[in-house]
C-alpha positions in Angstrom: 115.0 131.5 96.6 117.6 129.4 94.9 120.3 131.4 96.9 118.6 130.7 100.2 118.4 126.9 99.3 122.0 127.0 98.3 123.0 128.6 101.7 120.8 126.2 103.6 122.5 123.2 101.9 125.9 124.5 102.7 125.0 125.1 106.4 123.4 121.5 106.5 126.6 120.1 105.1 128.7 121.8 107.8 126.2 120.8 110.5 126.3 117.1 109.7 130.1 117.1 109.1 130.5 118.1 112.7 129.0 114.9 113.9 132.5 113.2 113.9 131.3 110.0 112.4 133.6 107.0 112.5 133.7 107.1 108.7 131.6 109.1 106.1 131.9 108.4 102.4 131.7 110.8 99.6 128.4 112.5 98.6 126.3 111.5 101.6 122.9 113.4 101.8 121.1 114.3 105.0 117.6 115.4 104.0 116.7 117.3 107.2 117.9 118.8 110.5 115.3 116.6 112.2 117.5 113.5 112.2 119.1 112.2 115.4 122.3 110.4 115.9 123.4 108.8 119.2 127.1 107.9 119.4 127.9 109.0 115.8 131.5 108.1 116.5 130.5 104.4 116.2 128.6 105.0 112.8 130.2 104.4 109.3 128.6 105.5 106.1 129.7 104.4 102.6 129.6 106.6 99.6 126.3 108.2 98.3 124.2 107.4 101.3 120.9 109.2 101.5 119.3 109.5 104.9 115.7 110.8 104.9 114.1 113.2 107.3 113.5 112.2 110.9 116.2 109.4 110.6 117.1 108.2 114.1 120.4 106.1 114.5 121.5 104.8 117.8 125.1 103.6 117.1 126.1 102.9 120.7 126.7 99.2 119.6 128.0 100.3 116.2 126.2 100.8 112.9 127.8 100.3 109.5 125.9 101.5 106.3 127.2 100.6 102.9 127.4 102.6 99.7 124.4 103.6 97.7 122.0 103.0 100.6 118.7 105.1 100.8 116.6 105.6 103.9 113.1 107.0 103.5 111.7 109.4 106.1 111.3 108.1 109.7 113.8 105.1 109.7 115.0 104.1 113.2 118.1 101.9 113.7 118.9 100.6 117.2 122.1 98.9 118.1 121.5 98.5 121.9 118.7 97.1 124.1 118.0 96.5 127.7 118.6 93.2 129.4 115.1 91.8 129.8 115.4 88.0 129.6 118.8 86.7 130.5 119.5 84.2 133.3 121.1 87.0 135.4 118.1 89.4 135.1 117.9 91.2 138.5 115.0 93.7 138.0 111.6 93.9 136.1 110.7 94.8 133.4 114.5 95.0 132.6 117.6 95.7 134.6 120.5 98.2 134.2 122.5 96.1 131.9 122.7 97.3 128.2 123.2 94.8 125.4 125.2 96.1 122.4 124.9 94.5 119.0 126.3 95.8 115.7 124.0 96.6 112.9 125.2 96.1 109.3 123.4 97.5 106.2 125.3 96.4 103.1 125.5 98.3 99.7 122.5 99.4 97.7 119.9 98.7 100.3 116.6 100.6 100.1 114.9 101.1 103.5 111.2 102.2 103.3 109.3 104.8 105.4 109.1 104.3 109.2 111.2 101.0 109.2 112.6 100.0 112.6 115.9 98.0 112.5 116.7 96.2 115.8 120.1 95.5 117.3 122.4 92.7 115.8 120.7 92.7 112.4 122.5 92.4 109.0 120.6 93.6 105.9 122.1 92.0 102.7 123.3 93.6 99.5 120.6 95.3 97.4 117.8 94.2 99.7 114.5 96.2 100.0 112.8 96.7 103.2 109.1 97.7 102.8 107.6 100.6 104.6 106.7 100.0 108.4 108.6 96.8 108.6 110.3 95.8 112.0 113.5 94.1 111.1 114.5 91.8 114.0 116.4 89.1 112.0 119.0 89.1 109.3 117.8 89.8 105.8 119.6 88.0 102.9 121.2 89.7 99.8 118.6 90.8 97.2 115.7 90.0 99.5 112.5 92.0 99.7 111.2 91.9 103.3 108.0 93.4 104.7 105.9 93.4 107.8 106.2 93.1 111.5 108.3 91.1 112.1 109.9 91.6 108.7 109.8 88.5 106.5 111.2 87.8 103.1 108.4 87.7 100.5 110.6 87.5 97.3 113.9 88.1 95.9 115.2 90.8 93.4 116.9 89.6 90.2 120.6 89.3 91.4 121.9 88.8 87.8 120.4 92.1 86.8 121.7 93.9 89.8 125.3 92.6 89.5 125.1 93.5 85.7 124.2 97.1 86.6 127.1 97.3 89.1 129.6 95.7 86.7 128.7 98.1 83.9 129.1 101.2 85.9 132.4 103.1 86.3 131.4 104.2 89.8 129.0 101.7 91.3 128.0 103.9 94.2 126.5 106.4 91.8 123.9 103.9 90.5 121.5 105.0 93.1 122.0 108.7 92.2 121.5 108.5 88.5 118.8 111.0 87.4 117.7 111.1 91.1 115.4 114.0 90.5 113.8 112.7 87.3 111.0 110.1 87.9 109.4 107.9 85.3 105.8 106.8 86.1 104.9 103.3 85.2 101.3 102.2 85.6 100.7 98.6 86.2 97.4 97.0 85.5 95.9 94.5 88.0 
């Protein structure tokens, strides 16, 4: 069984390498063949990016994903939309014009399950986007954003995060440290 998994991982590696991304960092992990990428030549990945199963990225308008970013299953990123409300709208519900807007996801961002990220959004460094959120506006560095539309509910400890980065020889590996070992912490209410 281990040999089969090893062979499958090698095949998966070659399969995703054939996408011809604009840039792909070291140690990027693609969790399943079910992911879809539109215009991958406009997509940049930093080091140690982990894309969960059923990830969909439309990079027509360009998508840049920083190092140490983790996508849970079902994340969708759009970088284009239809023209549905401009002064030169000439059909309903939208016309044939496509609006392209770059999406930027900075380093060490964690994007929860079934999040939708809309065109033109920038998600700041070390931000966390809660499961099911629809991100339609920029999210600041260290913010925790949830809901539809996503709104910032609190901020992470920026000093602690910067200290972790400063004390690591290879900051992009912070997200991969003991990635298969989990520690359960029970919080009382």
